[in-house]
N, C-alpha and C positions, 0 to 999 in steps of 0.2 A: 442539534440539527444544523446549526450554523457551521460547526466544524466539519460535519459530514458534507454539507453543500460545498464548502471551500475545498475539501479534498477531492470531491467529484469534479469540480471545475478544473483543478490542477491536473487531475488524471486525464480528463477529456482533452486538455491542451497538449499533454504529453502524447496521447494517442494520435492526435491530428498531426503532430510533428513527426513521429516515428512510424506510424502506420497510416500514411495519407490515403485519401480516396483513390480507388483504382478499380477498373472493371475486370481486371485479371490479377489475382494475388496467389502466390505460392507460399505456403506456411513453412517457416524455418525457425531456428532457435532465436532469431531476431524479433519475431512477432508472436511467439508462443509463451504462455505462462503455465506454470505447474506448481501445485501445492497438494499436500495430503488432504484427503477428505476427512470428515469426522471419524469415519470408520478406520481410515489409515492412521489418524492420530492415536486412536484407542489401541490399534494394533502395535504401534511403536511403543506406547506406554507398557503394553503387555510384554514386549520383548525386553525392555529395560528392567521391568519387575522380575522377570525370570532370570535375568543376568545377576541381579542383586541377590536373589534367593540362592542361585547356584554358587556364587562366590562366598556367600555367608555360611552356607552349609557344606561347602566344598563338594558339591554333588555334580559329577561330570555329566550325568544324563540330562540334568536341567540346563547346564551350560551348553550342551550340544543342541538341545531344543531351542535355546535362545539364539545361538549362532545360525541355526538352520532357518528360523523364522526371519532373522535379520537379513540373511542372504536373499530370501524370497522378496523381502521389502525392497532391497536395492535393485534386484532384477525387474521387479514391477515398475520401479521408477524409470528404468531405461526403456522398457517395453511400452509404457504409457506415452512417453515422449515420442518414440519412434512411430507409434501408431498414427499420430497426426502430422509428424514432420514429412514434408514433401507433398502434402495434399495441395492440389492446384484448383482454384476456384475461378469459374467464368460466369459473369453476370449477363443475363439476357434481358431484353426490354419486356416489361410487363404489359399485359393487355389493358387498355383503358377501362375504367369502371365508373359507376355512378357513386356520388357521395353517400356516406353511411353504409357502404357495402365493403366487402373484403377484396383487396387486391392480391392476386397471387404473383409473387415475385419469383421468377424462375432462376434456378442456379444449376450450372453443370459442374460436376466435380470429377477430377481425374485422380485416381489413387491406385495403389498396388492391390493385388488380389487379397493379400492378408490383412489389409487395412479395413476398418469398418466400425460400426456402432458409434455414430456421431449424433449429436443433438444440436438442432438448429433453432434459434429463437432470437428475435430482435430485443435489443436492450430495453427499449420502451414498449415492451409487449403488454400482456394482460388481456389480449383479445379472446383467448380461450380456444383458438384453433391451432392444432398441432401441425407441424410441417409434414408434407406428404413426400416421402422418399421412395423412389422407384429406380432401381439400378443406379445409374450415374446422374439422374435428374432429381432435383429437389424443388418443391414449391413451398415457399414460406409465406404465410398470410399475415396481412396487417390491415386493420380497418382504417379507411380514409374518411375523416369526418367532414372535410370541406373540399370544395372544388379547387382546381388549379393543378400545378405540378407537385406531386407528393414524394418527398424523400423519407423513407421509412427509418432512417438512422442506421447506426452500426448494427451489424449482425454478430451475435455471439455463437461461436461454434465450440462445442465442448465434448469431452469424452472421459469416461471413467474406466475404459478398457485397460487391462484385462480382468483385474480382480476387485476393482472399486477402491483401491487403496489411494490412488492419486486422481486428481481432476486436472486435465490439461485443457486449456481453453485459449481463445483469442477473440478480439473484438475488431472486426474488419468493416470498412466502409466501401461497398462495391459500387458506389456512385449511381445508384438506381434513381430514376425519375419516372414515376407513374403518373399518367394523366387522369385526372378525376373530373368527370362531368358533373354539372349541377344535379341535385336530386330532383327527379320529375315531380311536378305538382299538377295534379289533374285540373284542367280548366278547358273551357270552350276555345276553339281556334279563333283567335282575333286577328283579322286581316288589317293591313296597313290602310289607313284612310286616304293617304295621298300617293299611293303607288301608281307610277306612271304606266306600268305595264299591265295594270289590272284591266281585265276584259269587262265590257259593259254588261255581259250576261251574268256576272257575279252578283249583281244586285247592289243593295246598299252597302256602305262601308261598315267596318266593325261588325261583321257577321260571322257565323260559323261556316266553315268551308263545307260545301255540299257535294262532296265526292262520294256518292253512295252506290256506285255501280260495282257489284261484286265481281271480282276477277278470279278468285280461287283461294287456295290455302298455301301458306308458307310456314316454315319452321319458326316456332316462337322464340324470340330473343328476350333475354333478361332486361327488364326496364320498360318493355312495351306495356301498354294499357291492358288491364284484365278484361276491359270491355270488348277487345278485339279477339279474345281467345275463342277458338272453336270448341265450345263445351260439349257439343254433341259428339264430335269425333273423339274427344278425350274420354268421355263416358264409354265409348265403344272400344277403348283400349288401343287407339291408334296413335297415342302420344300427344305431345303438346304442339298445337298448331295455332296460327292466328289468321284472321281473315284479311285478304288483300283486296283493295279497291282500285278502280281505274279512274282516270281523269281525262277529260277531253283534251286533245292536243292543242297547245297554244294558249291555254287558259292559265297563265302563270300568276301566282299569288305571292304576296309579300308578308312576312312577319316582321314586326317592328318592336323594339324594346320600349319605345315611348308610348306605344298603343296598349301596353299591358296595364292591368288594373291592380297589380300587386302593391302592397304597402311599402316595400323596400326593394332594393336592387336584387338581393338574393331570391326573394319570392318571384320577382319578374323573370329572372333567369331560369328558375325552376319551371315556371309556366311555359316559357318559350321552349325549354327542353322537352316537356310533354307534348307541346304542339308540333315540334319537329318530328318526334316519333310518330305522332298521329298522321301527319302528312306523308311521312315515309311509308307507313303501313298502307296508305291509300294510293301510293305511287303517284303522288301529286308533283306538279312542276312548281317549285317554290323557291323564293329567295329570302335573305335575312338581312335586316338592317340593325346594327348595333352602334348607335351614335353616328360617328363619321365613317365607320367601317361598314362596307356593303359586300355581301356575297351574292353573286349573280344567280338568277333562277336556274335550277337544274333538278334532276331527280336521280334516284338510285342510292346505293350504299355509300358511294364516295361523297355525295352531297350531304348525306346524313352525318358522316364522320367529320366533314369540314365544318358544318354548322355546330355540331356538338363541341368540337375543339375550340371554336371561336367563343362559344358560351362559357366553356371551362376556364379560359384564360382572360376573359374580358375584365379590364381594369386591374389586372395583377401584373406586378413588375418582377416578382421573384417567386421561388418555390414555396409552397405551403407545407409546413411541417405537421 
């Protein structure tokens, strides 16, 4: 295992130097690898065995078969390499996702009409989700376990076209950075006890927000509380919807990291994430305090995204692998 680890480290260092991270990569002979598959190795042994039999028994028919199979082997070598050579890859920004969920990393490919049959997988895979390939668009999935900026690592693209005798592959780093929000942890909405903008009609501090005026239905978003799901409409076959609530104008509320009851930082951030989603469902006017960083009260989708991004990157100085 020590030798294997040493070899992997040296190979990763070589990859970083010769195939550096780039959002656009064209595959050429400089960044492609090719070796026979196990089937190809057995095929080659068969050709050599036929050649020995043909020369030993001076049988021209066996020699002809050996040369024919060998020519197919060489032709397959050229065709396999040509199938991936010239393939151009464009990386697109992935949509943010919550921790412990899968992030879909989008990839656009440009290839000739005769090219095809590619396999996409991350080197550090094992998540169990296959890449979704449609026309020239590919979605490769990777599970993000922690919040922050997530780099999925190098992408392995391979092909055994046309006969499975050779495997052509490459390891490319498309410089992806996916934003991962904290995993929502269900909790009551805890308001800041020292918020200067808190209205007197909110009552005592550290209480659950009382925005309970029903405003209608909206499309359900992944990560929202199941308590807000419109189960009646779902049972009627009208699809997934969540209940939206209204808040009186001007009654801005504050969420504060220090006011949370979680045992550690990650738990508190998860509670705040769930509370942000709850206030957004209720169309509340809310702000967020994270230590010395403060997000002014606002409402709507942009406020939700701003708060979730601040929660995702709070206290982090570099990308999370």
